[in-house]
N, C-alpha and C positions, 0 to 999 in steps of 0.2 A: 510494651508488651512483648516476651520474646515469640520467635516463630511458631506459627498454628503446625501442629503433627496431629497426627491421630490418637486418640488417648482411649482408654475404657476404664470406668469407673465401676465399682460394686453398685452405685446407684441406677446405673444403665440397663441394671435388671430389674426396676421398677420402674412404673409407670412415668411417662415423662409428660411434661406440659403440652397441653394442646396449642400451637402456635398459631390457629387460625385459618392456614389455608382450608379451601373449600374439599380440597384431598387430602387434608391431614392422615396418615393412617399410621397406627400403631399395632404391630403385630409380632406374635410368638409363633413358632414352629418346631416341632420335635418329629425326628424320624426313630426307628429302631428295627433291628432285624433279631428274630432269634433263629439261628442257624439249626440247630438241634430240634426244636420245634416245626421250621420251616414255615415260621409265623413273622409278618413284619407289618409296617404300614407307616403312615404320619398325621399328623393331627394338626389343626391350623387355625388361629383367630385373629383376624385383621380387623380392628377397630377403626371404622370411619367415621367419628365422633361428629364431623359437621355435615354430615349427610346421614347420620342417625341410626346409623345401623354397622353391623358387624358381617364380617364373611366367616362363616365357619365351616372348616370342611375336616371329614375323617374319611381314611381311605386305608381299608386292612385289605393285606394279600395274604391269602390264605394257601393251606398249605397244597388244598387240591386244585389251586389254579382260580377258583373264585376269587372275588374281589366285593368287599362290603364298602359301599361308598354313602358317603350323605354329604350334603351341600344346604346350606340355608344362610339367610340374610336377617337376623333376628334385630329389632330394634334395640338401639340402646339410646340412653340419655345423656352419656358421657364417655371419657379416657379412663374411669378410675380403675377398673378392673378389666382382666381376660375371663367372661363368662357370658355363654350366650348360646341357643342352639342346643341345649343339653351337655355343651362341652365348657369344661372350667379350667384353667391352669393357674397354680399356686404356686406361689415363691417363697420356700421355706427357709430358706438361706441363699441368699445372693451369690450366684455364680457357682453355687456347691449343689443347691438341693433342691427340685421342684416336685409338684406333686402335678398328675394331669387325671380328669375323670370325665369319661362320658356315658350318659345315659340316655339311650334314645334308639330309633331304628337303624337301621343301614338297608340299602335297597343291594340285592345279593344279584350279583352278575356272574353268569358260567363264563359268559364272552366279553371283557372288559373294553374291547374296542368299542363296542355297542355305547360308549361313552361319547364317540364322535357324535352323535344325535341324544341330547342328554333327555329330553321330553322324552323321546319315542323309550330310550333305556330305564326311565324312570317309571312307567306306565306297563313296560310289559313285563317288567320282571319283579317278584317278590320280596316285599319289605319284611323284616324279621328284627328280633330285639335286640340291642347290643348294648353289656355292660363293658368298659377298658377302666381299667384302674392300672396306674402305673408311678413308678416312684422313679424319679430320674436323676443321678447323682453325678457330677461331673468326674473326668476320668483323665482330663488335660484341663490348662488355663485356656480361658477364653480369649481370642483375638478380635480385634476390630475396635468398636468405639465410635465417636465423632471426632471431626476435625476440631480443636480446642488450642487455645493459648492461656498461659496464667496471666493473672493483672498483678498490680503490684501489690497485692494481700496474699498473692499465693493460689488465689482461685483459678481453678478453670474454667474457661469462658469459651462457649461454644462460638464458633465462624462458618458461617454461611458459605458454601462453597458451590452448592449446586447451581446447574447451568437453567435457565428458562426452559421448558420443554422437555428437560434431563431429567427430572426429578422420579428417583424411584425409592431412594432412601439417604436422608441425611446424615442417618446413623446406623450403623449394622454392627451385630456382634456376632460371631459362630462359637460355638463348643460342643465337643465329643463327649458322649455321657454313654452312663450304664442304666439300662431301664428293665426294670423287674416289677411284676404284677401280673395280670391276669386279664384275661377275656373271657367274657360268657355272651357266647353266639347262638342265639336261638336256643339257649337253653344247656348249650354244653360248652363246660368251663376249660382252657385251656392257659397251662401256666405260660409265664414269656419272663426269658432272662436272655437278654440280648444288650447288643450296643447301637449307637446311633448318634447323631450330630442334633443340634438345636441351634434356631436362630431366633434374632429378634431385631425388628427394624424400626425406625420412627422418622418422621418428617412426611412431606408431599408424597403422593405415590399414584401413578399412575401405571399400569399393568402394560400399556401400548407406549412408555414413553422410548425404551428401548428398540433399534430394530430387531436384535435378537440377543440371548444368551446360552450359554453354555454353562451348567452349576453340576458341580461333581463333590459328592460328599462318599466319602469312605471310612469304614471299621476296621483294623485287622486285630479284633481283639481288645485286651484292656491297654496295651502298650505302644498303638501305634495307628495312626490315621491320618487322614489327608482332607482337604477342603480345598477346592480350586475352583476359579470362576472365569470366565472369557465375555467380556459382553461387549457389543457393536454398537455405539449409540447411532440415533438417526443423521449423523454427521458424518458419519465412517471412521468417527475416533474410536479406539480400542480401550477400555478400562479391563485390566486382568491382574491377577495375583491370587493368593490362598497363603497356605502354611501347612507345614509335614509337622508329624513328629514319630518318635521313635525310641526304643530303649539308648539314654544317653543323650538325646536331642529331645529337649522341650519344646522348642516351637523355632521352626525354621520358614522364614520367608520363601514364597515363591513370588518370582520377577515376573515371568510368562507364563501362559498358558498356550499350547497348540493343540487342537484335537480334530483326528479323522476320524469320519462316521462313516458306518455302513448303513443304508435304510432298508428300512425291510416291509411289511405289510403297511400299508396307508401311507408310505412315506415316513414312516415314523424311526426313529433310531433303534438298531437290532444289534450292533457291537458297534464298538470307539476304542481309539487308543490315544491317549492323553500324553505327550510331553512336555515335561514341569522343569521349568528352569530352577534352580534355586539363586535368591538374590544374591547369596554369598560366592557367587562363581563355580560352585562345584558342578559335577558330572548332571547331565539332565537325568530325572528320574522317569521312567518309561512305566505307565500303568494301561494294562488292557482292561476291557471292561463286555462283560455279556451281559446284554439284559434279559432278565427271567421273565420279568413278565409288567407289562406296558398298560396305563391307563393314561388316557387323552382326556385333559381337562381344558375348557374353554373360557375367557373372559371378552365379554362384550362391552365396548363403550364407543359412543359417537361415530357409530357406523363402521368401525374397525371389531374385525372377530382376531382375537389373539388365542392362540393354543399353547396349551402347558403340558409339554407331554411328559411322564414321572415314571421314568424306568428303575423297576428295584434291579441293580444290577450286581453282578457278582463280578469282582474286582482281582485280578492278578498284579503284583507289585514285587517283581522279583519272585522267591521262593512264596512269598506272602500269598494267603487267599483271603479275601476279605468281602465284606457287602456294603452296600450302601444304595444311594440313588444318582441317577442322573438325569436332570431335570432340563429339557430344552424348551426355551419360550421363542417363539416365531409367530408373526402374523402371516394367516391364512386367508383374509379376505376384508 
């Protein structure tokens, strides 16, 4: 067989076989931001078929500073589809068009940092009905995939590369998109026309596997975007990379990611500066970010509390101004 390399197939946009690990996860995530409406958010479904539940999250960043948030663990029987807790994803055309629909309640928070104590936040703030409907259309090609090599018949065969204790995603893809649709929140309808990034991951996952990571997603309108990540593993090794595109450049590999951070309230990131070194040896790309709204989420397992800080971020890349998310994962207890 030829040497393994990262290969992204159209089939990676469909459900993958459950390979049987207790913590097998297949998840899909979409973010979006409409600067005209000053409305954005993200939705995620993570199937854990061998633990018989899914992780459902919807988080809406509203123009007045409120956040609409809901999390649920609906029971699932298998990994046949992304549907649970009122949220449903549909692949209309792999790597080109997806549909998102949520119907249910969200907890409406005037002070999103109250989610540092989720139980208190959910009991002390009102819950209101929400309907979110989006069509998500690709504006650039997908990057990522899974380590694969071709067999004698030319078929791509998966190659396991994750190390024990570092399982976070055997396969992973990211793609920038155009999100169009509507949000009806407590009876008030708002049209949405913005840009964002989606990802899809499959394979064993514990949120507690890495020591920490910084994941930066950026949209600069229809024709420019960046996705970059820097993950530090428990053994101190670093996994970093990403890609950018702009007019005339379809996809430029990022080899290294350095992030300088200024912390704010509750030691959550407030501003950041990312230095992205292209893999082609070109000049480093400097992007500065300012967090517009922060939502701290958490995951607990085996006595470890993991914080996932979700910052809606305004990005400046040279003369460009864009929007996206800066997601910081750290263990806090």
